[in-house]
C-alpha positions in Angstrom: -8.7 58.4 -18.6 -10.7 55.4 -19.6 -8.8 52.5 -21.2 -10.2 50.2 -23.9 -8.9 47.1 -25.7 -6.8 44.3 -24.5 -3.5 44.7 -22.6 -0.2 43.3 -23.8 -0.1 40.9 -20.9 -3.7 39.6 -21.7 -2.7 39.3 -25.3 0.4 37.3 -24.4 -1.6 35.1 -22.1 -4.2 34.4 -24.7 -1.5 33.5 -27.3 0.2 31.2 -24.9 -3.2 29.6 -24.1 -3.8 29.0 -27.7 -0.4 27.4 -28.2 -1.0 25.1 -25.2 -4.5 24.2 -26.5 -3.1 23.1 -29.8 -0.4 21.0 -28.2 -3.0 19.4 -25.9 -5.2 18.5 -28.8 -2.6 17.5 -31.3 0.4 16.4 -29.4 3.8 17.3 -30.8 3.4 20.1 -33.4 5.8 22.3 -35.3 6.0 26.1 -34.8 5.1 26.5 -38.5 1.9 24.5 -38.1 1.0 26.4 -35.0 1.5 29.7 -36.8 -0.8 28.6 -39.6 -3.5 27.5 -37.2 -3.4 30.7 -35.1 -2.9 33.0 -38.1 0.2 34.5 -36.5 3.6 35.1 -38.1 6.3 32.4 -37.7 8.4 35.0 -35.9 5.7 35.8 -33.4 5.2 32.1 -32.6 8.9 31.6 -32.3 9.1 34.4 -29.7 6.1 33.0 -27.8 7.3 29.4 -27.8 11.0 30.2 -27.1 10.0 32.0 -23.9 7.8 29.0 -22.8 10.7 26.7 -23.5 13.0 28.8 -21.3 10.5 28.6 -18.5 10.3 24.8 -18.9 6.6 24.8 -19.9 7.1 23.3 -23.3 10.1 21.5 -24.9 11.6 20.6 -28.3 11.4 16.9 -29.0 13.0 16.5 -32.3 12.5 16.7 -36.1 9.3 15.9 -37.8 9.6 12.4 -39.4 8.1 12.5 -42.9 6.1 9.4 -44.0 7.3 9.8 -47.6 10.8 8.7 -48.5 11.7 12.1 -49.8 11.3 15.0 -47.3 10.4 18.4 -48.7 13.2 20.9 -49.2 13.7 23.9 -46.9 13.9 24.4 -43.2 13.1 21.2 -41.3 10.2 21.2 -38.9 11.1 20.9 -35.3 8.4 19.5 -33.1 7.5 21.0 -29.7 5.2 19.6 -27.0 4.1 20.3 -23.5 6.6 19.4 -20.8 4.2 17.2 -18.8 6.6 17.2 -15.8 6.8 21.0 -15.7 4.7 20.8 -12.6 2.4 18.2 -10.9 -1.2 18.4 -9.9 -2.9 17.1 -6.8 -6.5 15.9 -7.2 -9.2 15.2 -4.6 -12.5 13.6 -5.7 -15.3 13.0 -3.3 -18.1 10.8 -4.5 -20.9 8.7 -2.9 -18.7 5.7 -2.3 -15.1 6.9 -2.3 -12.7 9.7 -1.3 -9.9 9.6 -3.8 -6.6 11.6 -3.4 -3.7 11.4 -5.8 -0.9 13.0 -7.8 -0.5 13.2 -11.6 1.6 14.8 -14.3 0.0 17.4 -16.6 -0.9 14.6 -18.9 -2.8 12.7 -16.2 -0.1 10.0 -15.6 -0.7 8.6 -12.2 2.2 9.1 -9.8 0.6 8.3 -6.4 -2.9 7.7 -5.0 -4.9 7.1 -1.8 -8.5 5.9 -1.7 -10.9 5.5 1.2 -14.3 3.7 0.9 -17.2 5.6 2.4 -20.9 5.1 2.9 -23.9 7.2 3.9 -22.9 6.9 7.6 -19.3 8.2 7.1 -19.0 11.5 9.0 -18.1 14.7 7.4 -15.1 15.3 9.7 -13.8 11.8 8.9 -13.8 12.7 5.2 -12.0 16.0 5.8 -9.4 14.5 8.1 -8.7 11.8 5.5 -8.2 14.5 2.7 -5.8 16.6 4.9 -3.8 13.5 5.9 -3.6 12.2 2.4 -2.5 15.5 0.9 0.3 15.7 3.4 1.4 12.1 2.8 1.4 12.4 -1.0 3.6 15.5 -0.8 5.9 14.0 1.8 6.3 10.6 0.2 7.1 12.2 -3.2 9.5 14.9 -1.7 7.6 17.7 -3.3 7.4 21.3 -2.2 4.8 23.9 -3.2 6.9 25.1 -6.1 6.6 21.7 -7.8 2.8 21.6 -7.5 0.4 23.5 -9.8 -2.4 23.3 -7.2 -5.1 21.1 -5.8 -8.3 20.4 -7.7 -11.4 19.3 -5.8 -14.1 17.4 -7.7 -17.2 17.0 -5.5 -20.1 14.8 -6.6 -23.4 16.8 -6.5 -25.1 14.5 -4.0 -22.2 15.1 -1.6 -22.6 18.9 -1.4 -24.9 18.7 1.6 -22.8 16.1 3.4 -19.7 18.3 3.0 -21.5 21.5 4.2 -21.5 23.0 0.7 -24.4 25.4 0.3 -26.2 25.5 -3.1 -28.2 28.6 -4.2 -30.1 28.7 -7.5 -28.2 25.6 -8.5 -24.7 27.1 -7.9 -22.6 25.5 -5.1 -20.8 27.8 -2.6 -17.4 26.2 -1.8 -16.2 29.0 0.5 -16.5 26.9 3.7 -14.4 24.0 2.4 -12.0 26.4 0.7 -11.4 28.1 4.1 -10.9 24.7 5.7 -8.3 23.5 3.2 -6.6 26.9 3.1 -5.9 26.5 6.8 -3.3 23.8 6.1 -2.0 24.5 2.6 -0.9 27.6 0.6 -1.4 25.8 -2.7 -3.9 27.3 -5.2 -7.3 25.6 -4.9 -9.9 24.8 -7.6 -13.4 23.5 -6.7 -16.0 22.1 -9.1 -18.4 19.3 -9.9 -16.6 16.0 -10.1 -18.7 14.9 -13.0 -17.4 17.9 -15.0 -13.9 17.0 -13.8 -14.2 13.4 -15.0 -15.5 14.5 -18.3 -12.5 16.9 -18.7 -10.1 14.0 -17.7 -11.6 11.9 -20.5 -10.8 14.7 -22.9 -7.4 15.9 -21.7 -5.8 12.6 -20.6 -6.4 10.6 -23.7 -3.1 8.9 -24.7 -3.9 9.0 -28.4 -4.5 12.5 -29.7 -7.3 13.2 -32.1 -7.6 16.9 -33.1 -11.0 16.1 -34.6 -12.5 14.8 -31.4 -13.8 18.1 -29.9 -17.3 17.4 -28.7 -18.2 14.6 -26.2 -21.2 13.9 -24.1 -20.4 12.3 -20.7 -22.8 10.3 -18.6 -21.9 9.1 -15.1 -23.9 6.4 -13.4 -24.8 6.4 -9.7 -27.7 7.0 -7.4 -28.2 10.1 -9.6 -27.5 10.1 -13.3 -25.2 13.0 -14.2 -24.6 14.4 -17.7 -22.1 16.9 -19.1 -22.0 18.1 -22.7 -18.9 19.8 -24.3 -18.4 22.0 -27.2 -14.8 22.4 -28.6 -13.7 20.4 -25.6 -15.2 22.8 -23.0 -18.3 22.2 -21.0 -21.4 24.0 -22.2 -22.1 26.4 -19.4 -25.8 25.6 -19.0 -24.9 22.1 -18.1 -22.2 23.0 -15.6 -24.1 22.9 -12.3 -27.2 21.1 -13.6 -25.5 17.8 -14.4 -28.3 15.7 -12.7 -31.1 17.0 -14.9 -31.0 13.8 -16.9 -32.5 12.0 -13.8 -35.9 13.4 -14.8 -35.8 12.3 -18.4 -38.7 9.9 -19.1 -37.5 6.6 -20.5 -40.4 4.3 -19.6 -43.8 6.1 -19.6 -45.7 2.9 -19.0 -43.9 2.2 -15.7 -46.2 0.9 -13.0 -44.6 3.0 -10.3 -44.2 6.7 -10.0 -41.0 8.3 -8.7 -41.0 10.5 -5.6 -40.7 13.4 -8.0 -44.2 12.6 -9.3 -43.0 11.4 -12.8 -43.7 8.0 -14.2 -40.7 6.2 -15.8 -37.9 8.8 -15.1 -34.3 7.6 -15.3 -33.8 8.0 -11.6 -36.6 5.6 -10.8 -35.8 3.1 -13.5 -32.0 2.9 -13.9 -30.1 3.8 -10.7 -28.7 1.3 -8.2 -31.5 2.0 -5.8 -34.1 1.5 -8.5 -32.6 -1.9 -9.4 -32.5 -2.8 -5.7 -36.2 -1.9 -5.3 -37.0 -4.2 -8.3 -34.9 -7.0 -6.9 -36.6 -6.8 -3.5 -40.0 -7.4 -5.2 -38.9 -10.7 -6.6 -36.5 -11.7 -3.8 -37.4 -15.1 -2.3 -36.0 -18.6 -1.8 -38.2 -19.9 -4.7 -37.7 -17.1 -7.3 -34.0 -16.2 -6.6 -32.5 -19.2 -4.8 -28.9 -18.2 -5.6 -29.3 -14.5 -4.6 -31.4 -15.5 -1.6 -28.6 -17.8 -0.3 -25.9 -15.3 -1.0 -27.7 -12.6 1.0 -28.7 -15.1 3.7 -32.3 -14.3 3.2 -31.9 -10.6 3.9 -32.7 -8.3 1.0 -30.9 -5.4 2.8 -27.7 -7.4 2.5 -27.8 -7.7 -1.3 -24.6 -6.3 -2.9 -23.7 -5.5 -6.5 -21.3 -8.5 -6.6 -24.1 -10.8 -5.5 -26.4 -9.5 -8.3 -23.6 -9.9 -10.9 -23.0 -13.5 -9.7 -26.7 -14.3 -9.9 -26.8 -12.8 -13.4 -23.9 -14.9 -14.5 -25.6 -18.0 -13.0 -28.6 -17.2 -15.2 -31.1 -16.7 -12.4 -34.0 -15.7 -14.6 -35.7 -12.9 -12.5 -32.3 -11.3 -11.9 -31.4 -11.5 -15.6 -34.7 -10.0 -16.6 -34.2 -7.0 -14.3 -30.7 -6.3 -15.4 -31.4 -6.8 -19.1 -34.4 -4.5 -18.8 -32.1 -1.9 -17.2 -29.8 -2.2 -20.2 -32.7 -1.7 -22.6 -33.9 1.4 -20.8 -30.3 2.7 -20.7 -30.2 2.2 -24.4 -33.4 4.4 -24.7 -31.7 7.1 -22.6 -28.5 7.0 -24.6 -30.4 7.2 -27.9 -32.3 10.3 -26.6 -29.2 12.0 -25.3 -27.3 11.3 -28.5 -29.9 12.9 -30.8 -30.5 15.8 -28.4 -26.8 16.8 -28.2 -25.2 15.2 -31.3 -21.7 14.4 -29.8 -18.8 12.8 -31.6 -18.6 10.4 -28.6 -20.9 9.4 -25.8 -18.7 8.4 -22.9 -20.1 6.3 -20.1 -18.5 6.4 -16.6 -19.0 4.1 -13.7 -21.5 1.9 -15.6 -21.4 -1.7 -14.5 -24.4 -4.0 -14.6 -22.4 -7.2 -14.7 -19.0 -8.7 -13.8 -17.5 -8.1 -17.2 -17.3 -4.5 -18.5 -16.6 -5.8 -22.0 -19.7 -8.0 -22.0 -21.8 -5.2 -20.6 -20.8 -2.8 -23.3 -21.2 -5.3 -26.0 -24.8 -6.1 -24.9 -25.6 -2.4 -24.3 -24.4 -1.5 -27.8 -26.6 -4.2 -29.2 -29.6 -2.7 -27.6 -28.6 0.8 -28.7 -28.2 -0.4 -32.3 -31.6 -2.0 -32.2 -33.2 1.3 -31.2 -31.1 4.0 -32.8 -29.0 2.2 -35.3 -25.3 1.3 -35.6 -24.3 4.9 -36.0 -25.5 5.7 -32.5 -24.0 2.5 -31.0 -20.6 3.2 -32.6 -20.4 6.5 -30.7 -20.5 4.9 -27.3 -17.3 4.2 -25.4 -16.3 3.6 -21.8 -14.6 6.2 -19.6 -10.8 6.0 -19.5 -10.8 6.8 -15.7 -10.5 3.7 -13.6 -12.3 3.5 -10.2 -9.0 3.5 -8.3 -8.0 6.7 -10.1 -11.1 8.8 -9.6 -8.9 11.6 -8.1 -8.0 12.4 -11.7 -11.2 14.4 -11.9 -9.7 16.8 -9.5 -6.4 16.8 -11.3 -8.1 17.7 -14.6 -10.0 20.6 -13.0 -6.7 22.0 -11.5 -4.7 21.6 -14.7 -7.3 23.2 -16.8 -7.8 26.2 -14.5 -4.3 26.7 -13.3 -2.3 25.8 -16.4 -4.1 25.8 -19.7 -6.4 28.7 -18.9 -3.5 30.8 -17.6 -1.2 30.1 -20.6 1.3 28.4 -18.2 1.6 31.6 -16.1 2.1 30.8 -12.4 0.0 33.8 -11.3 
């Protein structure tokens, strides 16, 4: 006999998911307010939350403190919140310059970390060996068994797919090979996804200050490819999931003198990325034009590093200042276009650094954005909360979303 509708277990899971979602967005909340939001009876919410409290998933944290001197009559509101130490998450993030492995609470509080710098010559096996060793060390150093761990989230930067033997078909990565490899030394649940998406999720889920009205962000990550994620109601819009690098091909300087290898003139990849800036620096690099940079690199343009460029910029070396400032202006054009095409509440920038001071960089960038799109657009721009040394939090965010929030706290 054919069955229709939703099962009791699915309904229970969905209700628990909704409770966790509210607590994630708002922080401590009363059962009464949860019932009103979900349009459920207080009795139903009490049954749901009491079971979750018994399981250690959420906890009561005390009475609601009224701002007014005189509290309303009747039953007092008892606040509940997620027990962020219910279980822990392991995160692994592999990007172009780093392998980051670490441990966090369900709120993204960092408990342990391991980082290894890599470059284009770092072998695949070296990366995989480091991940395995780091996972074992983190678990051992923190005396954790598999029952204390939610799972392991892997965030892989799109340009690293080929290097890690991850096949991509029709834009969709196949993680089966790396999944089989990791499964050979751990029984923990595994989640694999795009690290850009993971870092965007971390910027939503791990905010210390809760803002229930902040539900849509656009997230732009800087690197040799520009990657972009758009969210709606704090979830990534599916069409952007595996196409995060489409922003590379957006035209921001149609009068550019040089075409990109893609055939376009003035695309973001050919104008803004580190390799684009290095190409421009090589054109003006000489003992006469850039004496400070020339001396720092010992006359070898291939030896130029970001720190050398930042130092030359701070010294006011004119050709270097012109290149970096032009990159800032073109970045402002890109941000203006992305803002008006997606209309986010916040436009979060990750791994952007064109100078030694992040504060100075953002101040100048926002000035350029304001001059193009106005102060409303510039006010929407903010830096990512994820530090370079904590990039593994992208993996943690992926694991926590998939294995905790999307399952309503159920282990299976």
